[in-house]
N, C-alpha and C positions, 0 to 999 in steps of 0.2 A: 679401216679394219679388214684383215684377210679374210675371206670366207673359209669356214673351216671344212676339213676334208673327213674328219673324224669325229665322232661324238664318243667320248670316254665317259663310262658311268661307274659309279661306285656300285658294290652289291647290297650289302645290308641296309636296309631302311632306306633304299632308293629304288631298287629293281624289285625287291623282297623284302617283306617283314620277316625278321628274326627274333626267335623267341630263346633267349640263352637258358631260362630255367627249365624248359621243356628239353633242350639238348642235355642238359645235365641230368636230367630225372630219367631220360631214355638210355643215355650212356650207362648210368648207373645200374638200372635194372638189367641191361644186358650182359653188363660183366660181373653182377652179384656183390655190388658195395653199395653203400649209401649215397644219395646225392652230396651229402656234405664231404664225403672222401673225394669226388669227383671235383667237386668245386675247389677243394684245398689243394690237389695234387696236380689239376690241369690249369687252375686260374690263377688262384691267390699265390701258389708257388712260383708263379712268372712264366712257367714252363708255355703255355700257348703263346705269350708274347715272345719268347724266345723263337718258337716256330714261325710266327710272323716276320720275325728278322732274319730268317733263313737259315737258323742255327742247326735244324733237323730236317732231313727228308721226311718224306710220308712215313715210310717204315720205321726211320729214326724215330718220330714223334710217338708212334704207336708203340714201340718197344720200350721207350723211357716212361711213358705213361704205365705199362705193365709194369714196368719194375718200381717205379714209385707207389702203386696200389698193390703190389704183392699178388695180382692175379693175372690171368690169362685175357688180352686185348687184342682185338684183330683190327683192321684195317676196315672191314666190313662193318664191325660195331660202330667205329668213329664216323663211318660216312652215313650210316643209317641214321644216328642219333643226330648229325649236321641236317641230314635232307629232312628230316621230321620237324626239325625247328624253322623250317624255311617255308615261306608261304608268299609265292611271287603276286604282287600287286596287278589285278586285272587291268587297271587303267595303263599300267607301264607295259604289258604283255601285248596291248593294243598298240602302243605307241612304238615299241620296237618294231612289231610287223609293218607299221606305216613306213617306218624309216629303214627297213632293210631293203636292200638293193637300189638305195639312193645315196646313200652315205656310208662308210666305214665305220662300223659298230665295235668298240671294245669297252673291257673291264678293267678297272684298276681298284684292288681292295686290299686293305690292311689283312692278310691272311698268309697261312702258311702253305705249303706245297699241298697237304691233304686236300683242301679245297680246290686248288687248282687241278691237281692231277685227276680228280674226281668230280668235275663239275657237271659233266653230263649226268651223273646219278643224283648229285645233289640238286639241282635245278633244271630238269630235263626240258622244260618248256623254253629254255633261253640256249640250250645246247648248241642248235643250229646256227642262231644269229650270233653268236659270239665264238664259232668253233677258230680256234688257233689265235684268238686275239683275247684270251682271259690272261690278265697279268697280276701279280700278288706281289705284295711288299718283299716277301722272301726271296723272290727272284733278284732284287736289288740290294739287299741288305740294309734297306732303311724304310720308314714309315712314312706315310702320310701324317703331317703335313710339311716334312721336309721336302723341300724344292727338288732336291737332288733326286728324289724318287719319282717325280713327275718328268723331270729332263730324262731320266734313264729309260722311262716306260716310252716316253716319246721318240728316243733313239731306237728302241725295239721295235715301235711302229713304224720306222721308218720317214718319220715327219718331223717338222721342226714344230715346237711347242705352241706356235701361233696359229698352226692350222688344226688345232685339237680344241673342241668345245668340251669342258669337264663340268660334270653334275654330281653333287655329294652332299647328302643330308646333313652334314657338319661345316658349320662355319668355318673352322680352322682349316678343315681340308680344302674347301673352296679357296679360301685366302692362299693356302700354299701353292695351289694351282696358278692362281694369277700371280703370285712371285716368281713362278718358274716360267711364265711368259704364255699361258694359256689362256684361252677365254673361257670364263667359268662363270656357273649361278650355283648358288645353294640350292639344293632340290626341296621345295616347298609344295610338292603336289604337281600333278600333269597339268592342269592348266597355266600356271606359271611358266613351268619349263617349255611346253608347247608354243607359249608366245614368244618366248626368248628364241625358240629355234625358227619360228616364222619371221622374226627380225633379222636372225643371222641367214635368212634365205634358204633354210634347208627344209622347210616346209611350206607349201602354197597357202595361203589364207583360205 
């Protein structure tokens, strides 16, 4: 097995907890509509999924949501709601700090350009460690677990897939990475991930 040159992380539920309902409530309060309206127009309608596929720019997403809700919405409203819903896992903050400088660190998440373009505001604790290496499905026009998404991300990182170790909380996404030729392990907590990274020679015992 080739030694990994890069560790590629998922974002939500891997590096940080994500509270969907809180995001909806905060955004609804900021723009003056009910949470049910936000849920219907941003999520149930498929708008968020289309953003994850790269069909809308950051401003395009905000403008389309404003049109559907019939109220003013700003990028700041959406970023604050997303940031409020994120709680970085302390144990993963510690692991990222341990790995920084030893191996390339990157992110691949099923998200739109709004999250990528505003990552430093949404998850500031990780901003430096992943600067310039935050990648989202919107960039590639496809979603995990499609193997093409991982291959495109590897190309963007300048590495062959077999030089990348991928970790994601969802089994299907882990399987997609394996199908693309990456080394991968489903994220089930820091101890198990750390053991895998030791085995891969990325962390000393």
